[in-house]
N, C-alpha and C positions, 0 to 999 in steps of 0.2 A: 204259108201260101194262103192268100185271102181269096174269098169266093169270087171276087170281081176278076181275078186272074184266071179262073177256070175257063176253058174253052167251051163255049156253048152254054145255053141256059135252058133248053127245052127239057122238061121233065119226061122221063121214060115211063110208060105204063108198065105195071107189074108183069104183064104177060110178055113184054118185050125184053125183059132182063136176061133170060137165059140166052138169047141170041147175042146180047151184049157181052156175056161171059165168053161165048165162042169166038167173038171177034178179036179178043185180046188174050193171048195165051199167058202172058206173064202175071204171076200172082204171088206176092211175097207175104209170108207170115212172119212178123217181127217178134213173136212172143210164144215160143215153145220151149219145152224142157225134155231132157233125156235123163235116164237113170230113175231110181225108185223114190217116190214120195215116202218119207219116213213114218208117217202117221197112219196111213191106211193104203190098201192096195188099189191101184188105178188100172184101167184098161189101156192098152196100146202104149206101154212104157218102153218096149224094146225098139231098137232102130228100125227094124223091118216092119213091125206092126204099126208104129207111129207114122212111118213114111207112107205106108199104104193108106192109112186113114187120111193123111194130109192130101195125098194125090187124089183121093176120092172126092175131096172137097174142092179140087182144082188147083191146089197150091203147087207152085213150081220151085219155090225156094223158101227155106225156113231158117230163122235165126234161133239157134238153140243154146240155152244155158244148161246147167246141171242142177238138179235138186240137191245134190251133195254139197253145193256151195253154202247152204244155210247152216250146216253144222260141222263141216270138216275144217280143221285148223291148218290144212295144208293145201292151199289153192293151186300150187304148182302141180301136184298129183292129179287134181281134178282136171286141170286144163290139158295136161298131157293125155289123159284118158279121153277127154272130150274130143280132142283133135283127131285121135285115132278112130273114134266112133263115126266121126263126120266124113272121113275120107271116102270119096267116090259116091256120096249120097247127095240128096237135095239140101242137107243141113249145112249151114254156115255157123261154126262154133263162136260163141260169145264167152269171153273169159270171165272167170270168177276172181273177184278182187275184194279184199277187205282192207280199207284204209286204216283201220285201227291196228293192224299187225305191223310190226316194225319193219318187215321186209317187203311191204307192198310195192315199192318201186322196182325191186328186182323181179317180182312176180309180173309186174306190168311189162317190163322189158322182155321177159321170156315169152309172154303172150304175143308181143309184137313179132318176136323171132319165129313163133309158131304160125304166123300169118293171120292171126285174128284181126278182125276189123272193128271189134267193139268189146266193151266190158259190161257186165251186168251187176248192179249193186243191190244189196238187201239191207238197207239201213236199220229197219226194225229188228231184224235177227242179229245184226252185228252191233247194235246199240250205239248209233251215232246220229247226230242231227245234220241237216243239209247246209248248215252254216259253220260246221266244225272246220277249223283251220286245216286239218289233215285232208278233209274232203276237198277243200278249195285247192290245196296243193295237188291233189290227184287230178282235179279238173284241168289244171294248168299242164300237167304231164300228158293228158289225153289230147290236148290241142297240139302239143309238140310232136306227138306220135300219130296224129291224124286218126284218132279212135273216136267212135261213137260211145256215149255213156248212156246206158239204160238203167233207170231207177225204178225198182219195183215197189209199188205202194202197198199191195197186198198179194199174198199167195193163196190164202184161203179165207172164206167168209168167217168173220169172228164168231158167228153163231154155231159153226161146226168145228171150231178149233178145239183140241183137247184142253181140258181145264188146266193141266200142269204145263202146257206149252202154248199159252195164249199170247199173241203179240198184237199190238195196235197197228192201225194203218200209219204209214209214213206221213208226217206233216210236211206239206210242200211249200208252205209260206217261207221258211228260211232259205229255200233255194233261190228266191229272188235276190237275196243279198249276195249269194255266191256267184250268181250269173252276172251281176253287175261288176263283180271283180274280174270274172273270166268270161267276157261276153262272146268270145270266139268258140266256146265249147258247144259241141253238138250233143244235145241231150234229148232223150226220149223217155217219157213217163209211161210205164207199163201198168195196166190194171188200176188206173187211177181216176177214171172219170166218174164212176158210180159212187165211190167212197168220198170224193172231195166235193163238199157242198159250198166251198168258197168260190163263188163265180168270179169275184174280182181277181183272186189269185190266179185262177185258170186263165183269164183274159190277159193278165200281165205276163204270165209265162208264155202265152202264145205270142205276144208282142216281142218277146225276147228270143223267139225262134224255137221254143221248146215244142216237140212233137208228142202226141199221145197215141194210144192204140184203142181198139174198140172192145177189148176183152171183157171188161166189166159193164159195158154200155148195154142197158136193158130197157125194156118198155116197147110199146107199139110204136113203130116207125122211129126207133131210137136214134138212128143216124140222121133222119130228116130233122128231128128236134134238135140234135146237136148242131147241125149246120145252121139252122135258123137262130139258135140261141147264141152260138159262138162262131160268127161268120169268119173270124180271122184265126181260129184255132186249128192248126194242122192235125189231121188224124190218119193214122195208118191201120192196116189190118193186123190184128193180133188175136189169136185164138185162145191162148193160154192152154194149149193142148200139152199133155194128155189130161190135164185137170178138167178141161171142158172139151167137148167134141168139136173138132174142126168144122164138121158139116153144119153144126148149129150156128157157129159164128159166121160161116159163109152165107147162111140164110138171112142174116141181118142186112146184107146188101140187096137182097131180093124183096124183103117185106117193106122197105122204105122206098118212097118215090124219089129217086135220085136222077140227076142228069148223068149222061154218059161221062162227062168230064169228072164229076164227083166220084163215080164208080172207079174210074181209072186212077184218080188221085189216091183213094183208099187202098186199092189193090196193089199199086206199085210205085206211083210217082213220088208220094211223100217219103216212102222208104228210100228211094233213090237219092233224095236230098241228103239223107244221112250217110248212105253208102250204096254203091252200085258194084256188083260183082261182074257186070257185063260191060 
């Protein structure tokens, strides 16, 4: 979605933003996790406590993966448990898939049977590049099954990672090659804006329809700077909760001077281009 397609161009004053939040109830968080982070204790890791935290931030729907996905060799068990946790809640489960496992296609099929609308990949933990033939094959299968693909660039800042469990950020440049082979794929990059310094790669990914989230976007008026620097790069709301506080992420929408249309795009419209549960 390019900025010229946004409805309206008048910037809202910061004092008017709370009213804008009240005017539109729908608020989708595309980047949350359930279960325990294996390296240190986090707050709000349970379904009830995380749900309460998200609702306090105004979130009405949250796309949830599982922290267990980074180290468990049985994605089917993870997905079955995730589906049960999300029943009757604001969470929409996002399936765990590792394309380096020989049975990834069966896992994908079972995720579809469970009603999942997307899968979440962790290439840096599962040791593959985004131009790997197996990843390209996975992309093709997601198109056939109408699934969104979320690619996580980082889960934790490298400066705070345990020395014996340090992983680099995912290199996004090879994704350009794969998307040219499978242009119909619906791809969202999670936690990738702060760590990726290659502006040309970001712009090219945006041109190919790739969506990003705001989880790692920092700095004063970070969203305003993003829209001004990358006017054609779609960005959705993502808190990376419970690693980060959802309320802090929501404040990013208030401290930047944004138009009403830009707010609504971040809060739910971009997410709906990937999938809509309503």
